[in-house]
mmCIF file of the N, C-alpha and C atoms, coordinates in Angstrom:
data_MODEL
# 
_entry.id   MODEL 
# 
loop_
_atom_site.group_PDB 
_atom_site.id 
_atom_site.type_symbol 
_atom_site.label_atom_id 
_atom_site.label_alt_id 
_atom_site.label_comp_id 
_atom_site.label_asym_id 
_atom_site.label_entity_id 
_atom_site.label_seq_id 
_atom_site.pdbx_PDB_ins_code 
_atom_site.Cartn_x 
_atom_site.Cartn_y 
_atom_site.Cartn_z 
_atom_site.occupancy 
_atom_site.B_iso_or_equiv 
_atom_site.pdbx_formal_charge 
_atom_site.auth_seq_id 
_atom_site.auth_comp_id 
_atom_site.auth_asym_id 
_atom_site.auth_atom_id 
_atom_site.pdbx_PDB_model_num 
ATOM 1   N N  . UNK A 1 1  ? -16.325 -6.477  11.254 1.00 0.00 ? 1  UNK A N  1 
ATOM 2   C CA . UNK A 1 1  ? -16.161 -7.588  10.317 1.00 0.00 ? 1  UNK A CA 1 
ATOM 3   C C  . UNK A 1 1  ? -14.810 -7.473  9.156  1.00 0.00 ? 1  UNK A C  1 
ATOM 4   N N  . UNK A 1 2  ? -14.706 -6.038  9.191  1.00 0.00 ? 2  UNK A N  1 
ATOM 5   C CA . UNK A 1 2  ? -13.402 -5.721  8.105  1.00 0.00 ? 2  UNK A CA 1 
ATOM 6   C C  . UNK A 1 2  ? -12.137 -6.492  9.046  1.00 0.00 ? 2  UNK A C  1 
ATOM 7   N N  . UNK A 1 3  ? -12.051 -6.135  10.321 1.00 0.00 ? 3  UNK A N  1 
ATOM 8   C CA . UNK A 1 3  ? -11.230 -6.947  11.135 1.00 0.00 ? 3  UNK A CA 1 
ATOM 9   C C  . UNK A 1 3  ? -11.151 -8.507  11.359 1.00 0.00 ? 3  UNK A C  1 
ATOM 10  N N  . UNK A 1 4  ? -11.953 -8.763  11.105 1.00 0.00 ? 4  UNK A N  1 
ATOM 11  C CA . UNK A 1 4  ? -11.852 -10.202 10.858 1.00 0.00 ? 4  UNK A CA 1 
ATOM 12  C C  . UNK A 1 4  ? -11.376 -10.480 9.553  1.00 0.00 ? 4  UNK A C  1 
ATOM 13  N N  . UNK A 1 5  ? -11.823 -9.860  8.421  1.00 0.00 ? 5  UNK A N  1 
ATOM 14  C CA . UNK A 1 5  ? -11.116 -10.299 7.153  1.00 0.00 ? 5  UNK A CA 1 
ATOM 15  C C  . UNK A 1 5  ? -9.798  -10.106 7.476  1.00 0.00 ? 5  UNK A C  1 
ATOM 16  N N  . UNK A 1 6  ? -9.010  -8.893  7.781  1.00 0.00 ? 6  UNK A N  1 
ATOM 17  C CA . UNK A 1 6  ? -8.016  -8.982  8.315  1.00 0.00 ? 6  UNK A CA 1 
ATOM 18  C C  . UNK A 1 6  ? -7.069  -9.949  8.754  1.00 0.00 ? 6  UNK A C  1 
ATOM 19  N N  . UNK A 1 7  ? -7.839  -10.244 10.156 1.00 0.00 ? 7  UNK A N  1 
ATOM 20  C CA . UNK A 1 7  ? -7.281  -11.351 10.688 1.00 0.00 ? 7  UNK A CA 1 
ATOM 21  C C  . UNK A 1 7  ? -6.871  -12.332 9.729  1.00 0.00 ? 7  UNK A C  1 
ATOM 22  N N  . UNK A 1 8  ? -8.015  -12.973 9.105  1.00 0.00 ? 8  UNK A N  1 
ATOM 23  C CA . UNK A 1 8  ? -8.056  -14.303 8.514  1.00 0.00 ? 8  UNK A CA 1 
ATOM 24  C C  . UNK A 1 8  ? -6.988  -13.963 7.387  1.00 0.00 ? 8  UNK A C  1 
ATOM 25  N N  . UNK A 1 9  ? -6.912  -12.812 6.464  1.00 0.00 ? 9  UNK A N  1 
ATOM 26  C CA . UNK A 1 9  ? -6.034  -12.838 5.606  1.00 0.00 ? 9  UNK A CA 1 
ATOM 27  C C  . UNK A 1 9  ? -4.494  -12.820 6.010  1.00 0.00 ? 9  UNK A C  1 
ATOM 28  N N  . UNK A 1 10 ? -4.015  -11.559 7.009  1.00 0.00 ? 10 UNK A N  1 
ATOM 29  C CA . UNK A 1 10 ? -2.750  -12.402 8.099  1.00 0.00 ? 10 UNK A CA 1 
ATOM 30  C C  . UNK A 1 10 ? -2.516  -13.967 8.424  1.00 0.00 ? 10 UNK A C  1 
ATOM 31  N N  . UNK A 1 11 ? -3.581  -14.370 8.796  1.00 0.00 ? 11 UNK A N  1 
ATOM 32  C CA . UNK A 1 11 ? -3.688  -15.919 9.182  1.00 0.00 ? 11 UNK A CA 1 
ATOM 33  C C  . UNK A 1 11 ? -2.955  -16.670 8.108  1.00 0.00 ? 11 UNK A C  1 
ATOM 34  N N  . UNK A 1 12 ? -3.752  -16.488 6.872  1.00 0.00 ? 12 UNK A N  1 
ATOM 35  C CA . UNK A 1 12 ? -3.869  -17.412 5.884  1.00 0.00 ? 12 UNK A CA 1 
ATOM 36  C C  . UNK A 1 12 ? -2.341  -16.567 4.925  1.00 0.00 ? 12 UNK A C  1 
ATOM 37  N N  . UNK A 1 13 ? -1.708  -15.987 5.216  1.00 0.00 ? 13 UNK A N  1 
ATOM 38  C CA . UNK A 1 13 ? -0.407  -15.379 4.755  1.00 0.00 ? 13 UNK A CA 1 
ATOM 39  C C  . UNK A 1 13 ? 0.589   -15.893 5.851  1.00 0.00 ? 13 UNK A C  1 
ATOM 40  N N  . UNK A 1 14 ? 0.381   -16.088 6.773  1.00 0.00 ? 14 UNK A N  1 
ATOM 41  C CA . UNK A 1 14 ? 1.410   -16.643 7.745  1.00 0.00 ? 14 UNK A CA 1 
ATOM 42  C C  . UNK A 1 14 ? 1.469   -18.137 7.644  1.00 0.00 ? 14 UNK A C  1 
ATOM 43  N N  . UNK A 1 15 ? 0.369   -18.701 7.137  1.00 0.00 ? 15 UNK A N  1 
ATOM 44  C CA . UNK A 1 15 ? 0.273   -20.131 7.028  1.00 0.00 ? 15 UNK A CA 1 
ATOM 45  C C  . UNK A 1 15 ? 1.057   -20.250 5.781  1.00 0.00 ? 15 UNK A C  1 
ATOM 46  N N  . UNK A 1 16 ? 0.625   -19.776 4.436  1.00 0.00 ? 16 UNK A N  1 
ATOM 47  C CA . UNK A 1 16 ? 1.315   -19.763 3.665  1.00 0.00 ? 16 UNK A CA 1 
ATOM 48  C C  . UNK A 1 16 ? 3.357   -19.394 3.441  1.00 0.00 ? 16 UNK A C  1 
ATOM 49  N N  . UNK A 1 17 ? 3.822   -18.970 4.458  1.00 0.00 ? 17 UNK A N  1 
ATOM 50  C CA . UNK A 1 17 ? 4.716   -18.489 4.360  1.00 0.00 ? 17 UNK A CA 1 
ATOM 51  C C  . UNK A 1 17 ? 5.613   -19.489 5.466  1.00 0.00 ? 17 UNK A C  1 
ATOM 52  N N  . UNK A 1 18 ? 4.588   -20.223 6.273  1.00 0.00 ? 18 UNK A N  1 
ATOM 53  C CA . UNK A 1 18 ? 5.120   -21.244 6.701  1.00 0.00 ? 18 UNK A CA 1 
ATOM 54  C C  . UNK A 1 18 ? 5.387   -22.516 5.807  1.00 0.00 ? 18 UNK A C  1 
ATOM 55  N N  . UNK A 1 19 ? 4.253   -23.174 4.831  1.00 0.00 ? 19 UNK A N  1 
ATOM 56  C CA . UNK A 1 19 ? 4.681   -23.842 4.015  1.00 0.00 ? 19 UNK A CA 1 
ATOM 57  C C  . UNK A 1 19 ? 5.408   -23.629 3.001  1.00 0.00 ? 19 UNK A C  1 
ATOM 58  N N  . UNK A 1 20 ? 5.523   -22.352 2.656  1.00 0.00 ? 20 UNK A N  1 
ATOM 59  C CA . UNK A 1 20 ? 6.968   -22.042 1.847  1.00 0.00 ? 20 UNK A CA 1 
ATOM 60  C C  . UNK A 1 20 ? 8.506   -22.213 2.142  1.00 0.00 ? 20 UNK A C  1 
ATOM 61  N N  . UNK A 1 21 ? 8.530   -22.015 3.401  1.00 0.00 ? 21 UNK A N  1 
ATOM 62  C CA . UNK A 1 21 ? 9.545   -22.031 4.517  1.00 0.00 ? 21 UNK A CA 1 
ATOM 63  C C  . UNK A 1 21 ? 9.921   -23.684 4.844  1.00 0.00 ? 21 UNK A C  1 
ATOM 64  N N  . UNK A 1 22 ? 9.104   -24.104 4.941  1.00 0.00 ? 22 UNK A N  1 
ATOM 65  C CA . UNK A 1 22 ? 9.065   -26.116 4.606  1.00 0.00 ? 22 UNK A CA 1 
ATOM 66  C C  . UNK A 1 22 ? 9.791   -26.566 3.677  1.00 0.00 ? 22 UNK A C  1 
ATOM 67  N N  . UNK A 1 23 ? 9.349   -25.860 2.292  1.00 0.00 ? 23 UNK A N  1 
ATOM 68  C CA . UNK A 1 23 ? 9.821   -26.500 1.039  1.00 0.00 ? 23 UNK A CA 1 
ATOM 69  C C  . UNK A 1 23 ? 11.317  -26.085 0.876  1.00 0.00 ? 23 UNK A C  1 
ATOM 70  N N  . UNK A 1 24 ? 11.156  -24.665 1.196  1.00 0.00 ? 24 UNK A N  1 
ATOM 71  C CA . UNK A 1 24 ? 12.343  -24.321 0.604  1.00 0.00 ? 24 UNK A CA 1 
ATOM 72  C C  . UNK A 1 24 ? 13.767  -24.750 1.146  1.00 0.00 ? 24 UNK A C  1 
ATOM 73  N N  . UNK A 1 25 ? 13.741  -24.343 2.827  1.00 0.00 ? 25 UNK A N  1 
ATOM 74  C CA . UNK A 1 25 ? 13.984  -24.480 3.937  1.00 0.00 ? 25 UNK A CA 1 
ATOM 75  C C  . UNK A 1 25 ? 14.133  -24.968 4.995  1.00 0.00 ? 25 UNK A C  1 
ATOM 76  N N  . UNK A 1 26 ? 13.788  -26.400 4.827  1.00 0.00 ? 26 UNK A N  1 
ATOM 77  C CA . UNK A 1 26 ? 13.226  -27.442 6.405  1.00 0.00 ? 26 UNK A CA 1 
ATOM 78  C C  . UNK A 1 26 ? 14.104  -27.050 7.662  1.00 0.00 ? 26 UNK A C  1 
ATOM 79  N N  . UNK A 1 27 ? 15.297  -27.100 7.653  1.00 0.00 ? 27 UNK A N  1 
ATOM 80  C CA . UNK A 1 27 ? 16.375  -26.891 8.618  1.00 0.00 ? 27 UNK A CA 1 
ATOM 81  C C  . UNK A 1 27 ? 16.182  -25.554 9.614  1.00 0.00 ? 27 UNK A C  1 
ATOM 82  N N  . UNK A 1 28 ? 15.500  -24.570 9.062  1.00 0.00 ? 28 UNK A N  1 
ATOM 83  C CA . UNK A 1 28 ? 15.094  -23.663 9.734  1.00 0.00 ? 28 UNK A CA 1 
ATOM 84  C C  . UNK A 1 28 ? 14.058  -23.714 10.852 1.00 0.00 ? 28 UNK A C  1 
ATOM 85  N N  . UNK A 1 29 ? 12.972  -24.596 10.567 1.00 0.00 ? 29 UNK A N  1 
ATOM 86  C CA . UNK A 1 29 ? 11.847  -25.160 10.814 1.00 0.00 ? 29 UNK A CA 1 
ATOM 87  C C  . UNK A 1 29 ? 11.731  -26.153 12.142 1.00 0.00 ? 29 UNK A C  1 
ATOM 88  N N  . UNK A 1 30 ? 13.407  -26.612 12.201 1.00 0.00 ? 30 UNK A N  1 
ATOM 89  C CA . UNK A 1 30 ? 13.787  -27.398 12.691 1.00 0.00 ? 30 UNK A CA 1 
ATOM 90  C C  . UNK A 1 30 ? 13.903  -27.310 14.450 1.00 0.00 ? 30 UNK A C  1 
ATOM 91  N N  . UNK A 1 31 ? 13.603  -27.829 15.304 1.00 0.00 ? 31 UNK A N  1 
ATOM 92  C CA . UNK A 1 31 ? 13.316  -27.523 16.899 1.00 0.00 ? 31 UNK A CA 1 
ATOM 93  C C  . UNK A 1 31 ? 14.710  -27.413 17.228 1.00 0.00 ? 31 UNK A C  1 
ATOM 94  N N  . UNK A 1 32 ? 14.909  -26.636 18.206 1.00 0.00 ? 32 UNK A N  1 
ATOM 95  C CA . UNK A 1 32 ? 16.500  -25.986 18.946 1.00 0.00 ? 32 UNK A CA 1 
ATOM 96  C C  . UNK A 1 32 ? 17.156  -27.288 19.255 1.00 0.00 ? 32 UNK A C  1 
ATOM 97  N N  . UNK A 1 33 ? 16.275  -28.111 19.717 1.00 0.00 ? 33 UNK A N  1 
ATOM 98  C CA . UNK A 1 33 ? 16.998  -29.421 20.179 1.00 0.00 ? 33 UNK A CA 1 
ATOM 99  C C  . UNK A 1 33 ? 18.140  -29.901 19.590 1.00 0.00 ? 33 UNK A C  1 
ATOM 100 N N  . UNK A 1 34 ? 17.887  -30.189 18.320 1.00 0.00 ? 34 UNK A N  1 
ATOM 101 C CA . UNK A 1 34 ? 18.372  -30.542 17.282 1.00 0.00 ? 34 UNK A CA 1 
ATOM 102 C C  . UNK A 1 34 ? 19.811  -30.045 17.035 1.00 0.00 ? 34 UNK A C  1 
ATOM 103 N N  . UNK A 1 35 ? 19.858  -29.093 17.490 1.00 0.00 ? 35 UNK A N  1 
ATOM 104 C CA . UNK A 1 35 ? 21.039  -28.473 17.714 1.00 0.00 ? 35 UNK A CA 1 
ATOM 105 C C  . UNK A 1 35 ? 22.458  -28.930 17.852 1.00 0.00 ? 35 UNK A C  1 
ATOM 106 N N  . UNK A 1 36 ? 23.475  -28.811 17.711 1.00 0.00 ? 36 UNK A N  1 
ATOM 107 C CA . UNK A 1 36 ? 24.456  -29.585 18.338 1.00 0.00 ? 36 UNK A CA 1 
ATOM 108 C C  . UNK A 1 36 ? 25.481  -28.891 19.320 1.00 0.00 ? 36 UNK A C  1 
ATOM 109 N N  . UNK A 1 37 ? 26.324  -29.398 20.372 1.00 0.00 ? 37 UNK A N  1 
ATOM 110 C CA . UNK A 1 37 ? 26.841  -28.824 21.512 1.00 0.00 ? 37 UNK A CA 1 
ATOM 111 C C  . UNK A 1 37 ? 28.231  -28.095 20.690 1.00 0.00 ? 37 UNK A C  1 
ATOM 112 N N  . UNK A 1 38 ? 28.796  -28.154 19.804 1.00 0.00 ? 38 UNK A N  1 
ATOM 113 C CA . UNK A 1 38 ? 29.800  -27.708 19.196 1.00 0.00 ? 38 UNK A CA 1 
ATOM 114 C C  . UNK A 1 38 ? 29.427  -26.373 18.674 1.00 0.00 ? 38 UNK A C  1 
ATOM 115 N N  . UNK A 1 39 ? 28.114  -26.071 18.550 1.00 0.00 ? 39 UNK A N  1 
ATOM 116 C CA . UNK A 1 39 ? 27.833  -24.946 17.939 1.00 0.00 ? 39 UNK A CA 1 
ATOM 117 C C  . UNK A 1 39 ? 27.900  -23.691 19.233 1.00 0.00 ? 39 UNK A C  1 
ATOM 118 N N  . UNK A 1 40 ? 27.865  -24.403 20.458 1.00 0.00 ? 40 UNK A N  1 
ATOM 119 C CA . UNK A 1 40 ? 27.806  -23.423 21.304 1.00 0.00 ? 40 UNK A CA 1 
ATOM 120 C C  . UNK A 1 40 ? 29.044  -23.292 22.159 1.00 0.00 ? 40 UNK A C  1 
ATOM 121 N N  . UNK A 1 41 ? 29.410  -22.317 22.681 1.00 0.00 ? 41 UNK A N  1 
ATOM 122 C CA . UNK A 1 41 ? 28.965  -21.433 22.916 1.00 0.00 ? 41 UNK A CA 1 
ATOM 123 C C  . UNK A 1 41 ? 29.331  -19.956 22.078 1.00 0.00 ? 41 UNK A C  1 
ATOM 124 N N  . UNK A 1 42 ? 28.704  -19.584 21.455 1.00 0.00 ? 42 UNK A N  1 
ATOM 125 C CA . UNK A 1 42 ? 28.881  -18.363 20.545 1.00 0.00 ? 42 UNK A CA 1 
ATOM 126 C C  . UNK A 1 42 ? 29.422  -17.067 21.314 1.00 0.00 ? 42 UNK A C  1 
ATOM 127 N N  . UNK A 1 43 ? 30.609  -16.424 20.980 1.00 0.00 ? 43 UNK A N  1 
ATOM 128 C CA . UNK A 1 43 ? 30.657  -15.425 21.875 1.00 0.00 ? 43 UNK A CA 1 
ATOM 129 C C  . UNK A 1 43 ? 30.404  -14.185 20.791 1.00 0.00 ? 43 UNK A C  1 
ATOM 130 N N  . UNK A 1 44 ? 29.803  -13.253 21.302 1.00 0.00 ? 44 UNK A N  1 
ATOM 131 C CA . UNK A 1 44 ? 29.797  -11.855 21.018 1.00 0.00 ? 44 UNK A CA 1 
ATOM 132 C C  . UNK A 1 44 ? 30.861  -11.196 21.198 1.00 0.00 ? 44 UNK A C  1 
ATOM 133 N N  . UNK A 1 45 ? 31.029  -10.302 20.218 1.00 0.00 ? 45 UNK A N  1 
ATOM 134 C CA . UNK A 1 45 ? 32.085  -9.111  20.512 1.00 0.00 ? 45 UNK A CA 1 
ATOM 135 C C  . UNK A 1 45 ? 31.082  -7.860  21.029 1.00 0.00 ? 45 UNK A C  1 
ATOM 136 N N  . UNK A 1 46 ? 31.495  -7.197  21.845 1.00 0.00 ? 46 UNK A N  1 
ATOM 137 C CA . UNK A 1 46 ? 30.538  -5.630  22.452 1.00 0.00 ? 46 UNK A CA 1 
ATOM 138 C C  . UNK A 1 46 ? 31.433  -4.651  21.520 1.00 0.00 ? 46 UNK A C  1 
ATOM 139 N N  . UNK A 1 47 ? 30.425  -3.704  21.046 1.00 0.00 ? 47 UNK A N  1 
ATOM 140 C CA . UNK A 1 47 ? 31.157  -2.655  20.333 1.00 0.00 ? 47 UNK A CA 1 
ATOM 141 C C  . UNK A 1 47 ? 31.079  -1.460  21.383 1.00 0.00 ? 47 UNK A C  1 
ATOM 142 N N  . UNK A 1 48 ? 32.218  -0.591  21.398 1.00 0.00 ? 48 UNK A N  1 
ATOM 143 C CA . UNK A 1 48 ? 32.001  0.193   22.855 1.00 0.00 ? 48 UNK A CA 1 
ATOM 144 C C  . UNK A 1 48 ? 31.422  1.193   22.027 1.00 0.00 ? 48 UNK A C  1 
ATOM 145 N N  . UNK A 1 49 ? 30.093  1.881   22.679 1.00 0.00 ? 49 UNK A N  1 
ATOM 146 C CA . UNK A 1 49 ? 29.678  2.723   22.860 1.00 0.00 ? 49 UNK A CA 1 
ATOM 147 C C  . UNK A 1 49 ? 29.307  4.046   23.754 1.00 0.00 ? 49 UNK A C  1 
ATOM 148 N N  . UNK A 1 50 ? 29.226  5.541   23.487 1.00 0.00 ? 50 UNK A N  1 
ATOM 149 C CA . UNK A 1 50 ? 29.031  6.272   24.621 1.00 0.00 ? 50 UNK A CA 1 
ATOM 150 C C  . UNK A 1 50 ? 27.711  5.995   25.013 1.00 0.00 ? 50 UNK A C  1 
ATOM 151 N N  . UNK A 1 51 ? 27.275  6.217   25.984 1.00 0.00 ? 51 UNK A N  1 
ATOM 152 C CA . UNK A 1 51 ? 26.280  6.322   26.855 1.00 0.00 ? 51 UNK A CA 1 
ATOM 153 C C  . UNK A 1 51 ? 25.502  7.494   26.457 1.00 0.00 ? 51 UNK A C  1 
ATOM 154 N N  . UNK A 1 52 ? 23.957  7.400   26.695 1.00 0.00 ? 52 UNK A N  1 
ATOM 155 C CA . UNK A 1 52 ? 22.688  8.110   26.400 1.00 0.00 ? 52 UNK A CA 1 
ATOM 156 C C  . UNK A 1 52 ? 23.237  9.742   26.857 1.00 0.00 ? 52 UNK A C  1 
ATOM 157 N N  . UNK A 1 53 ? 23.448  9.863   28.418 1.00 0.00 ? 53 UNK A N  1 
ATOM 158 C CA . UNK A 1 53 ? 23.914  10.513  28.652 1.00 0.00 ? 53 UNK A CA 1 
ATOM 159 C C  . UNK A 1 53 ? 24.760  11.389  28.083 1.00 0.00 ? 53 UNK A C  1 
ATOM 160 N N  . UNK A 1 54 ? 25.916  10.753  27.710 1.00 0.00 ? 54 UNK A N  1 
ATOM 161 C CA . UNK A 1 54 ? 27.056  11.488  27.333 1.00 0.00 ? 54 UNK A CA 1 
ATOM 162 C C  . UNK A 1 54 ? 26.679  12.399  25.987 1.00 0.00 ? 54 UNK A C  1 
ATOM 163 N N  . UNK A 1 55 ? 25.850  11.374  25.228 1.00 0.00 ? 55 UNK A N  1 
ATOM 164 C CA . UNK A 1 55 ? 25.744  11.853  23.954 1.00 0.00 ? 55 UNK A CA 1 
ATOM 165 C C  . UNK A 1 55 ? 24.867  13.464  23.964 1.00 0.00 ? 55 UNK A C  1 
ATOM 166 N N  . UNK A 1 56 ? 23.745  13.369  25.401 1.00 0.00 ? 56 UNK A N  1 
ATOM 167 C CA . UNK A 1 56 ? 22.893  14.543  25.278 1.00 0.00 ? 56 UNK A CA 1 
ATOM 168 C C  . UNK A 1 56 ? 23.938  15.655  25.527 1.00 0.00 ? 56 UNK A C  1 
ATOM 169 N N  . UNK A 1 57 ? 24.727  15.161  26.822 1.00 0.00 ? 57 UNK A N  1 
ATOM 170 C CA . UNK A 1 57 ? 25.934  16.346  27.317 1.00 0.00 ? 57 UNK A CA 1 
ATOM 171 C C  . UNK A 1 57 ? 26.676  16.614  25.995 1.00 0.00 ? 57 UNK A C  1 
ATOM 172 N N  . UNK A 1 58 ? 26.986  16.154  25.108 1.00 0.00 ? 58 UNK A N  1 
ATOM 173 C CA . UNK A 1 58 ? 27.513  16.662  23.630 1.00 0.00 ? 58 UNK A CA 1 
ATOM 174 C C  . UNK A 1 58 ? 27.107  17.260  22.384 1.00 0.00 ? 58 UNK A C  1 
ATOM 175 N N  . UNK A 1 59 ? 25.255  17.534  23.110 1.00 0.00 ? 59 UNK A N  1 
ATOM 176 C CA . UNK A 1 59 ? 24.803  17.710  21.841 1.00 0.00 ? 59 UNK A CA 1 
ATOM 177 C C  . UNK A 1 59 ? 24.820  19.395  21.987 1.00 0.00 ? 59 UNK A C  1 
ATOM 178 N N  . UNK A 1 60 ? 24.598  20.255  21.540 1.00 0.00 ? 60 UNK A N  1 
ATOM 179 C CA . UNK A 1 60 ? 23.909  21.854  21.112 1.00 0.00 ? 60 UNK A CA 1 
ATOM 180 C C  . UNK A 1 60 ? 23.586  22.196  20.031 1.00 0.00 ? 60 UNK A C  1 
ATOM 181 N N  . UNK A 1 61 ? 22.312  22.909  19.793 1.00 0.00 ? 61 UNK A N  1 
ATOM 182 C CA . UNK A 1 61 ? 22.011  23.368  18.728 1.00 0.00 ? 61 UNK A CA 1 
ATOM 183 C C  . UNK A 1 61 ? 22.711  24.626  18.409 1.00 0.00 ? 61 UNK A C  1 
ATOM 184 N N  . UNK A 1 62 ? 22.881  25.402  19.001 1.00 0.00 ? 62 UNK A N  1 
ATOM 185 C CA . UNK A 1 62 ? 23.699  26.684  18.561 1.00 0.00 ? 62 UNK A CA 1 
ATOM 186 C C  . UNK A 1 62 ? 24.760  27.335  20.128 1.00 0.00 ? 62 UNK A C  1 
ATOM 187 N N  . UNK A 1 63 ? 25.665  26.828  19.659 1.00 0.00 ? 63 UNK A N  1 
ATOM 188 C CA . UNK A 1 63 ? 26.862  27.505  20.625 1.00 0.00 ? 63 UNK A CA 1 
ATOM 189 C C  . UNK A 1 63 ? 26.865  28.639  21.245 1.00 0.00 ? 63 UNK A C  1 
ATOM 190 N N  . UNK A 1 64 ? 25.745  29.516  21.010 1.00 0.00 ? 64 UNK A N  1 
ATOM 191 C CA . UNK A 1 64 ? 25.777  31.066  21.269 1.00 0.00 ? 64 UNK A CA 1 
ATOM 192 C C  . UNK A 1 64 ? 24.446  31.353  21.789 1.00 0.00 ? 64 UNK A C  1 
ATOM 193 N N  . UNK A 1 65 ? 23.748  30.590  22.063 1.00 0.00 ? 65 UNK A N  1 
ATOM 194 C CA . UNK A 1 65 ? 21.995  30.648  22.047 1.00 0.00 ? 65 UNK A CA 1 
ATOM 195 C C  . UNK A 1 65 ? 22.231  31.048  23.131 1.00 0.00 ? 65 UNK A C  1 
ATOM 196 N N  . UNK A 1 66 ? 21.130  32.385  23.361 1.00 0.00 ? 66 UNK A N  1 
ATOM 197 C CA . UNK A 1 66 ? 20.856  32.999  24.521 1.00 0.00 ? 66 UNK A CA 1 
ATOM 198 C C  . UNK A 1 66 ? 19.319  33.541  24.217 1.00 0.00 ? 66 UNK A C  1 
ATOM 199 N N  . UNK A 1 67 ? 18.708  33.381  25.687 1.00 0.00 ? 67 UNK A N  1 
ATOM 200 C CA . UNK A 1 67 ? 17.402  34.354  25.705 1.00 0.00 ? 67 UNK A CA 1 
ATOM 201 C C  . UNK A 1 67 ? 17.139  36.028  25.375 1.00 0.00 ? 67 UNK A C  1 
ATOM 202 N N  . UNK A 1 68 ? 18.771  36.529  25.648 1.00 0.00 ? 68 UNK A N  1 
ATOM 203 C CA . UNK A 1 68 ? 18.726  38.127  25.315 1.00 0.00 ? 68 UNK A CA 1 
ATOM 204 C C  . UNK A 1 68 ? 18.810  38.140  23.795 1.00 0.00 ? 68 UNK A C  1 
ATOM 205 N N  . UNK A 1 69 ? 19.176  37.204  22.720 1.00 0.00 ? 69 UNK A N  1 
ATOM 206 C CA . UNK A 1 69 ? 19.042  37.457  21.765 1.00 0.00 ? 69 UNK A CA 1 
ATOM 207 C C  . UNK A 1 69 ? 17.717  37.173  21.059 1.00 0.00 ? 69 UNK A C  1 
ATOM 208 N N  . UNK A 1 70 ? 16.751  36.558  21.638 1.00 0.00 ? 70 UNK A N  1 
ATOM 209 C CA . UNK A 1 70 ? 15.540  36.348  21.333 1.00 0.00 ? 70 UNK A CA 1 
ATOM 210 C C  . UNK A 1 70 ? 14.782  37.556  21.440 1.00 0.00 ? 70 UNK A C  1 
ATOM 211 N N  . UNK A 1 71 ? 15.161  37.855  22.405 1.00 0.00 ? 71 UNK A N  1 
ATOM 212 C CA . UNK A 1 71 ? 14.367  38.995  23.213 1.00 0.00 ? 71 UNK A CA 1 
ATOM 213 C C  . UNK A 1 71 ? 14.688  40.421  22.024 1.00 0.00 ? 71 UNK A C  1 
ATOM 214 N N  . UNK A 1 72 ? 15.776  40.708  21.923 1.00 0.00 ? 72 UNK A N  1 
ATOM 215 C CA . UNK A 1 72 ? 15.984  41.264  20.755 1.00 0.00 ? 72 UNK A CA 1 
ATOM 216 C C  . UNK A 1 72 ? 15.315  41.710  19.307 1.00 0.00 ? 72 UNK A C  1 
ATOM 217 N N  . UNK A 1 73 ? 15.167  40.259  18.823 1.00 0.00 ? 73 UNK A N  1 
ATOM 218 C CA . UNK A 1 73 ? 15.245  40.166  17.515 1.00 0.00 ? 73 UNK A CA 1 
ATOM 219 C C  . UNK A 1 73 ? 13.423  40.203  17.528 1.00 0.00 ? 73 UNK A C  1 
ATOM 220 N N  . UNK A 1 74 ? 12.930  39.533  18.991 1.00 0.00 ? 74 UNK A N  1 
ATOM 221 C CA . UNK A 1 74 ? 11.485  40.082  18.849 1.00 0.00 ? 74 UNK A CA 1 
ATOM 222 C C  . UNK A 1 74 ? 11.204  41.237  18.337 1.00 0.00 ? 74 UNK A C  1 
ATOM 223 N N  . UNK A 1 75 ? 11.627  41.852  19.568 1.00 0.00 ? 75 UNK A N  1 
ATOM 224 C CA . UNK A 1 75 ? 10.982  43.277  19.607 1.00 0.00 ? 75 UNK A CA 1 
ATOM 225 C C  . UNK A 1 75 ? 11.422  44.713  18.210 1.00 0.00 ? 75 UNK A C  1 
# 
């Protein structure tokens, strides 16, 4: 039963948000077909970024980390 209540509250909140948006900014809710051809194409500028593999290769926790140091400190 609490799940039904949460669902109804979320449904009510989304409907209320839709009504507020319709009053304040009606152009936001217009269909996409109303957009003019002058708005397109949009050019996106790509930002160069290192790949995840390159980032992992460059990461290191400690430069002088070895298992021998752990064995000596544990004994």
